[in-house]
C-alpha positions in Angstrom: 307.8 220.8 47.5 308.1 224.5 46.7 308.0 225.5 43.1 308.2 228.9 41.3 306.1 229.8 38.3 308.0 229.2 35.1 307.6 232.8 33.8 308.9 234.3 37.1 311.7 231.9 37.2 312.7 232.6 33.6 312.7 236.3 34.3 315.0 235.9 37.3 317.4 233.6 35.4 317.8 236.2 32.6 317.9 239.2 35.0 318.4 238.5 38.7 318.2 242.2 39.5 314.5 242.1 38.4 313.7 240.7 41.8 313.0 244.3 42.9 310.2 244.5 40.4 308.8 241.0 41.2 308.6 241.2 44.9 306.0 244.0 45.3 303.4 241.8 43.6 304.2 238.8 45.9 301.6 237.7 48.4 302.7 238.0 52.0 302.7 234.7 54.0 302.0 234.6 57.7 304.6 232.2 59.1 303.0 230.7 62.2 302.8 227.6 64.3 299.9 226.1 66.2 300.2 223.5 69.0 297.5 221.3 70.5 298.4 219.5 73.7 296.0 216.9 75.1 296.8 214.8 78.2 295.6 213.1 81.3 296.9 211.4 84.4 295.6 208.9 87.0 296.8 208.1 90.4 295.6 205.2 92.6 296.5 204.8 96.3 295.0 201.5 97.6 296.8 202.0 100.9 299.1 204.4 102.7 302.1 202.5 101.5 301.3 201.9 97.8 300.8 204.4 94.9 300.2 203.6 91.3 300.2 206.2 88.5 299.8 206.5 84.8 300.1 209.5 82.4 299.6 210.1 78.7 299.9 213.2 76.5 299.6 213.9 72.8 301.3 217.0 71.3 300.5 218.0 67.8 302.3 220.9 66.1 301.3 222.3 62.7 302.3 225.2 60.5 305.4 226.7 59.1 308.6 228.3 60.4 311.6 229.9 58.7 314.4 227.5 57.6 317.6 228.6 56.0 318.9 226.6 53.1 321.7 227.1 50.5 322.6 225.9 47.0 325.7 226.1 45.0 328.2 226.9 47.7 326.1 229.8 49.2 325.5 231.4 45.8 321.8 230.8 46.2 320.8 231.2 49.9 317.1 230.4 50.2 315.0 231.0 53.4 312.0 228.7 53.1 308.8 228.1 55.2 309.6 224.7 56.6 306.4 222.6 56.8 305.8 221.5 60.4 303.5 218.5 61.1 304.7 216.8 64.2 303.1 214.3 66.5 304.5 213.3 69.9 303.1 210.7 72.2 304.4 210.5 75.7 303.5 207.7 78.1 304.5 207.2 81.7 303.5 204.6 84.3 304.9 203.5 87.6 304.5 202.3 91.2 305.8 203.6 94.5 306.0 201.9 97.9 307.1 203.3 101.3 306.7 201.7 104.7 308.9 201.3 107.7 312.6 201.2 106.9 312.2 200.6 103.2 310.9 202.5 100.1 311.2 201.9 96.4 309.8 203.1 93.1 309.7 201.8 89.5 308.5 203.3 86.4 308.4 203.4 82.6 308.5 206.3 80.2 308.2 206.4 76.4 308.3 209.2 73.9 307.3 208.5 70.3 307.8 211.2 67.6 306.6 211.3 64.0 307.1 213.9 61.3 304.6 213.8 58.5 307.1 215.6 56.2 310.2 213.6 55.5 312.0 216.0 53.1 312.0 219.5 51.7 312.4 220.0 47.9 312.6 223.4 46.3 313.3 225.2 43.0 316.3 227.4 42.5 314.7 230.8 41.4 317.9 231.8 39.6 318.7 228.6 37.6 316.4 226.2 35.6 319.0 223.8 34.2 321.2 221.4 36.2 324.9 221.8 35.7 328.0 220.8 37.5 328.6 223.6 39.9 325.1 225.0 39.6 322.1 223.0 40.7 318.5 223.9 39.7 316.9 222.3 42.7 317.6 221.5 46.3 316.6 218.9 48.8 317.2 218.3 52.5 315.9 215.8 55.0 313.6 217.0 57.8 313.4 215.7 61.4 313.3 211.9 61.3 310.8 209.7 63.2 312.3 208.5 66.4 311.5 207.1 69.8 312.9 206.9 73.3 312.0 204.4 76.1 313.3 204.3 79.6 312.9 202.5 82.9 313.7 203.8 86.4 314.3 201.9 89.6 315.0 203.5 93.0 315.2 202.2 96.5 316.0 203.6 100.0 316.8 201.7 103.1 317.2 202.9 106.7 320.2 200.8 107.7 320.0 202.1 111.2 318.5 205.0 113.1 321.3 207.3 111.8 322.2 205.8 108.4 320.3 205.7 105.1 321.2 204.2 101.8 319.6 205.3 98.5 320.1 203.6 95.1 318.7 204.4 91.7 319.2 202.9 88.2 317.7 204.5 85.0 318.4 202.9 81.6 317.1 204.5 78.4 317.0 203.4 74.8 316.9 205.8 71.9 316.3 204.7 68.3 316.1 206.4 64.8 316.3 204.6 61.5 314.8 206.9 58.8 315.9 206.2 55.2 318.7 208.3 53.8 318.0 210.7 50.9 320.3 210.5 47.9 323.5 212.6 47.8 322.0 215.2 45.4 319.1 216.0 43.1 321.4 217.7 40.6 321.2 215.3 37.6 324.3 216.8 36.0 326.7 215.6 38.7 328.2 212.2 37.6 330.4 209.7 39.4 328.4 210.0 42.7 329.3 207.0 44.9 326.7 204.8 46.4 325.6 205.6 49.9 327.3 203.4 52.5 324.0 202.4 54.0 320.3 202.9 53.3 319.6 204.4 56.7 321.4 205.5 59.9 320.3 202.7 62.2 320.8 205.1 65.1 321.0 203.2 68.4 321.9 204.9 71.6 321.6 203.7 75.2 322.1 205.7 78.4 322.4 204.2 81.9 322.4 206.5 85.0 323.3 204.9 88.3 323.3 206.8 91.6 324.3 205.5 95.1 324.1 207.9 98.1 324.8 207.1 101.7 324.0 209.5 104.6 324.7 209.1 108.2 324.6 211.0 111.6 327.2 209.1 113.6 327.4 211.9 116.2 324.8 214.5 117.3 326.9 217.3 115.7 328.2 215.4 112.7 326.5 214.6 109.4 328.2 212.6 106.7 327.3 212.1 103.0 329.0 210.0 100.3 327.7 209.5 96.8 328.7 207.8 93.5 327.2 208.5 90.1 327.9 206.7 86.8 326.4 208.0 83.6 327.1 206.0 80.5 326.2 207.4 77.1 326.6 204.4 74.8 326.4 205.1 71.1 326.0 201.9 69.0 325.2 203.8 65.8 327.4 202.3 63.0 330.3 204.5 61.8 329.9 205.0 58.1 332.6 205.8 55.5 331.6 208.3 52.8 334.3 208.1 50.0 332.9 211.3 48.5 329.8 213.5 48.7 328.0 216.3 46.9 327.9 219.6 48.9 325.0 222.0 48.5 323.8 220.2 45.3 326.7 221.7 43.5 329.4 219.2 42.7 331.5 216.4 44.2 333.7 217.7 47.0 336.4 215.1 46.4 336.7 214.6 50.2 336.2 211.4 52.2 334.3 211.7 55.4 333.6 209.4 58.3 330.5 209.6 60.6 331.5 209.1 64.2 329.3 207.6 67.0 330.2 210.0 69.8 329.8 208.6 73.3 331.1 209.1 76.8 331.2 207.8 80.4 331.2 210.1 83.4 331.8 208.9 87.0 331.4 211.2 90.0 332.6 210.3 93.4 332.1 212.7 96.3 331.8 213.1 100.0 330.8 215.8 102.5 330.9 216.4 106.2 328.8 218.9 108.2 329.7 219.9 111.7 327.3 221.7 114.1 329.4 224.5 115.7 326.7 226.0 117.8 322.9 225.9 117.9 321.9 227.2 114.4 325.5 227.4 113.1 327.2 224.7 111.0 330.1 224.3 108.6 330.2 221.9 105.7 333.2 220.7 103.7 332.8 218.7 100.5 334.9 217.2 97.8 334.0 215.6 94.4 336.1 213.8 91.8 334.9 213.5 88.2 336.4 211.1 85.6 335.1 211.8 82.1 336.0 209.5 79.3 335.0 210.3 75.7 334.9 208.5 72.4 336.0 210.2 69.1 336.9 213.5 70.7 340.1 215.5 71.1 340.4 214.6 74.8 339.9 210.9 75.6 339.9 211.4 79.4 339.7 214.4 81.7 339.9 214.5 85.5 338.2 217.2 87.6 338.6 217.9 91.3 336.1 220.2 93.2 336.2 221.3 96.8 333.8 223.6 98.6 333.2 225.1 102.0 329.8 226.2 103.2 328.8 228.1 106.3 325.2 228.2 107.6 324.0 230.4 110.3 320.5 230.3 111.7 320.8 231.5 115.3 317.2 232.8 115.4 314.1 231.6 113.7 313.8 234.9 111.9 317.3 235.0 110.5 319.3 232.7 108.3 322.5 233.1 106.3 324.4 230.7 104.0 327.7 231.3 102.1 329.6 228.9 99.9 333.0 229.0 98.2 333.8 226.4 95.5 337.1 225.8 93.6 337.5 223.2 90.8 340.2 222.3 88.4 339.6 220.3 85.2 342.6 218.7 83.6 342.6 216.8 80.3 345.1 214.0 80.3 346.1 214.8 76.7 344.7 217.1 74.1 345.2 215.6 70.6 343.3 216.9 67.6 340.9 214.1 66.5 341.4 213.4 62.7 338.8 210.6 62.3 336.3 212.9 60.5 338.7 213.0 57.5 340.2 209.6 57.3 342.1 210.4 54.0 343.4 213.9 55.2 342.4 217.4 54.2 341.6 218.4 57.8 341.0 222.1 58.2 344.0 224.0 59.6 343.8 225.2 63.2 346.4 227.2 65.2 348.3 225.6 68.0 346.5 226.2 71.3 343.0 226.1 69.9 340.9 223.9 72.2 337.2 223.1 72.6 335.9 224.8 75.8 334.1 221.6 77.0 337.3 219.6 76.8 340.0 222.2 77.6 341.7 222.7 81.0 339.7 224.9 83.2 339.9 226.5 86.7 336.6 227.6 88.2 336.0 229.7 91.3 332.5 230.2 92.5 331.1 232.1 95.5 327.5 232.5 96.6 325.6 233.9 99.6 321.9 233.8 100.7 320.3 236.0 103.4 316.8 235.6 104.7 315.3 237.8 107.3 311.8 237.9 108.9 312.1 241.3 110.4 308.6 241.2 111.9 305.3 239.3 111.6 304.6 241.6 108.6 307.9 242.1 106.9 310.2 239.5 105.3 313.3 240.1 103.2 315.8 238.0 101.3 318.9 238.7 99.2 321.2 236.4 97.1 324.5 236.7 95.3 326.3 234.3 93.0 329.6 234.8 91.2 331.3 232.3 88.8 334.8 232.8 87.3 336.0 230.3 84.6 339.6 230.6 83.3 340.9 228.3 80.4 344.6 228.7 81.2 345.9 226.4 78.5 343.7 227.8 75.7 345.4 230.3 73.3 342.3 230.3 71.0 338.6 229.7 71.4 337.0 230.6 74.8 339.6 232.1 77.1 337.5 233.1 80.1 333.8 233.3 81.3 332.3 235.3 84.1 328.8 235.2 85.4 327.2 237.3 88.2 323.7 236.9 89.5 322.2 238.9 92.4 318.6 239.5 93.7 316.6 241.1 96.5 313.0 240.7 97.3 310.7 241.8 100.1 307.1 241.1 101.2 305.1 243.3 103.6 301.7 242.7 105.0 300.1 246.1 105.1 296.9 245.0 106.9 295.3 241.7 107.5 294.5 240.3 104.1 296.6 242.9 102.2 300.1 242.1 101.2 302.7 244.0 99.1 305.7 242.5 97.4 308.6 243.6 95.3 311.8 242.1 93.9 314.8 243.0 91.7 317.4 240.7 90.0 320.5 241.6 88.1 322.4 239.2 85.8 325.7 239.8 84.0 327.5 237.4 81.7 330.9 238.1 80.0 333.3 236.0 77.9 336.5 236.6 76.0 337.3 234.6 72.9 340.3 234.6 70.5 340.2 233.5 66.8 342.3 233.6 63.7 341.2 234.5 60.1 343.2 232.4 57.7 343.3 231.1 54.1 344.7 228.0 52.6 348.0 229.7 52.0 348.0 232.1 55.0 347.7 230.8 58.5 349.7 233.5 60.4 349.3 234.7 64.0 349.3 238.2 62.6 345.7 237.6 61.6 344.5 236.9 65.2 341.7 238.9 66.8 339.6 238.8 70.0 336.0 239.3 70.9 334.6 240.5 74.2 331.0 239.6 74.6 328.8 240.9 77.4 325.1 240.6 78.4 323.3 242.4 81.2 319.7 241.7 82.4 317.7 243.8 84.8 314.4 242.4 86.1 312.1 244.1 88.5 308.6 243.4 89.7 306.0 244.6 92.3 302.5 243.7 93.2 299.7 243.6 95.7 297.3 240.9 96.9 294.3 241.5 99.0 291.4 239.4 100.2 287.8 240.6 100.3 284.7 239.2 102.0 282.9 236.1 100.7 286.1 234.3 99.5 287.2 236.9 96.9 290.9 237.5 96.4 292.4 240.0 94.0 296.0 239.9 92.8 297.8 242.6 90.7 301.4 242.3 89.4 303.7 244.3 87.2 307.2 243.3 86.0 309.8 244.7 83.6 312.8 242.9 82.2 315.5 244.9 80.3 318.4 243.1 78.6 321.3 244.6 76.7 324.1 242.9 74.8 327.4 244.1 73.4 330.1 242.6 71.2 333.5 244.4 70.9 336.3 243.1 68.7 340.0 243.9 68.7 342.6 243.3 66.0 345.8 241.8 67.6 348.0 241.8 64.5 349.7 244.6 62.4 347.6 245.7 59.4 350.7 247.1 57.7 352.4 243.7 57.3 351.9 241.7 54.1 349.1 239.1 54.1 347.0 240.8 56.7 343.4 239.4 56.3 341.4 240.8 59.3 339.2 243.5 57.8 335.9 243.0 59.5 336.8 242.9 63.2 334.8 245.8 64.6 332.5 246.8 67.5 328.9 245.8 66.8 325.9 248.0 67.8 324.3 247.3 71.1 321.3 245.0 71.1 318.5 245.3 73.6 315.0 244.1 74.5 312.3 245.0 77.0 309.5 242.9 78.2 306.6 244.4 80.2 303.9 242.4 81.9 300.9 243.6 83.8 298.5 241.0 85.4 295.3 241.3 87.3 293.4 238.3 88.6 290.3 237.7 90.7 289.8 234.4 92.6 286.4 233.4 94.0 285.4 230.4 96.0 282.0 229.4 94.7 281.5 226.4 97.0 283.5 224.3 99.4 285.1 222.3 96.6 284.5 224.7 93.6 287.0 227.5 92.8 287.0 230.1 89.9 289.6 232.4 88.6 289.5 235.2 86.0 292.7 236.8 84.8 293.7 239.6 82.5 297.3 240.0 81.3 298.9 242.7 79.2 302.3 242.1 77.6 304.5 244.4 75.6 307.8 243.4 73.9 310.3 245.9 72.4 313.5 244.8 70.6 316.4 246.5 69.0 318.7 244.0 67.1 320.8 245.1 64.2 321.3 241.4 63.1 317.7 240.8 62.1 315.7 244.1 62.2 316.6 244.9 58.5 315.8 241.4 57.1 313.9 241.7 53.8 313.4 239.2 51.0 315.9 241.1 48.9 319.1 241.9 50.8 321.2 243.4 48.0 321.0 246.8 49.6 322.9 245.5 52.6 325.2 242.9 50.9 325.9 243.0 47.2 326.7 239.3 47.1 323.1 238.5 47.9 321.9 239.3 44.4 320.9 235.6 43.7 319.5 234.8 47.1 316.0 235.2 48.6 314.8 235.5 52.2 311.4 235.3 53.8 312.0 238.5 55.8 310.3 236.7 58.7 310.5 238.3 62.1 309.1 238.4 65.5 308.7 242.1 65.8 307.9 244.3 68.8 304.4 243.7 69.9 301.8 244.1 72.6 299.0 241.6 73.4 296.0 241.4 75.7 295.2 237.9 77.2 292.0 237.0 79.1 291.6 233.6 80.7 289.0 231.9 82.9 289.5 228.8 85.1 287.1 226.6 86.9 288.5 224.0 89.4 286.7 221.3 91.3 288.5 219.4 94.1 287.3 216.1 95.3 
């Protein structure tokens, strides 16, 4: 519960602009979190064939973090320090057996989460009296207590000298049944309907089944076939809300229906690998995916994926792999799902607007990996990966996505006991999106606009490791990561035509961040079974981000509509930190 002194509240109600005089005398709050993780594990091997294991961990998280809230239809935006007091218990146990032609494993896993704070209640600094359309208080639910429990079973059989069958089944049960809060704490709102239930009674079950068959019928031929079924079963009741109160303001006069989303995905695939020459092989594979959804715009989609891989390893010191993959995902029918609003009033969307995870998509992907041991002292590797996604039937939403990842690294042994290494990686991500700005009376294509979003990341590192006498090893390492992001927008319509609404489509300033890390460590073997390590690490983080770098409690200077809103001004600023750690390890 967050309250505001009566005198301060009365002053803000009578004169919201006086916030500029009140804030300088406010006491700063350090918004921080602390985590304590305790755990242990045990493994027992009574014989070479049998292994038993058990594991437990307890994770406690305490403190505060910024949480955005809103009252009265965004008239009073409040950023509050959300109280965090979490407890998570994780338990695992299982058994494994392997001997001869047969192997199996079975296990149990459970995760139990509790939140000591069930709800957040706060005063509206700019209103002291409840009224229809203007609440004096707000309340929201925080993360509910929940638990998940799962079993896993897996077995493998050598059916013959050249054929192996592997089967696994993993069911999981997820439960959550925290009581609902009332629709509103605004006492002036009347005619509020009763909740359709006292709690969610959230019940979900997942079942993952995998079957894989591998065989070598010929010396040069390897075959693989697999089947996977993943069932996400949502047995949570679907609740009908005849009306509701939004942002503790007033009744919305809109009926809503909660939907228990679920899906089933089946993958069937096969591959064949043929040994062309010693150290050279080619692999062809195909996979079919049938995805069926509940309460979504696309009830079923089918995807076909084919790939071709070439491997070359003619010498022990040289290896090369290249892969090309092509896939096509086709929804059987895209029909806008209207179940959320069972009595109408669905938001208008333009024809051709489709969710990217359901829309038709063509994907082309190519990758290559090169590894070279040039000598006993020098090794080198390089990789390249390029993904191109095109949503050919989508006129709005995500239109295309491109990703490129490449890296090079090298290791050189300068002298016996002294090694040098360096690596560099480049990542680039781009996507194009189209949207429409509309009002209740104006849904024209003349108000269409597009966004072109790009991110580029450069990461480089280098270091040296050398061993001294008496079991002493020294490692030093430096890395730098530089990321930049850009958002460009383009208006597609004609501003001179009547009803033109797109006035804020503009290119945004570039965002960037840099992360430096310098590490030095000394390892020393104290005895045959006793090892020590002392490490020093320096980190520096620099960030430029127009979206958050100017955040202050009072944002009127940047947006005049924020005169009756308050923010924490919380930030993770640029920083540098020195970390010293010591480790003692005993092996038995």
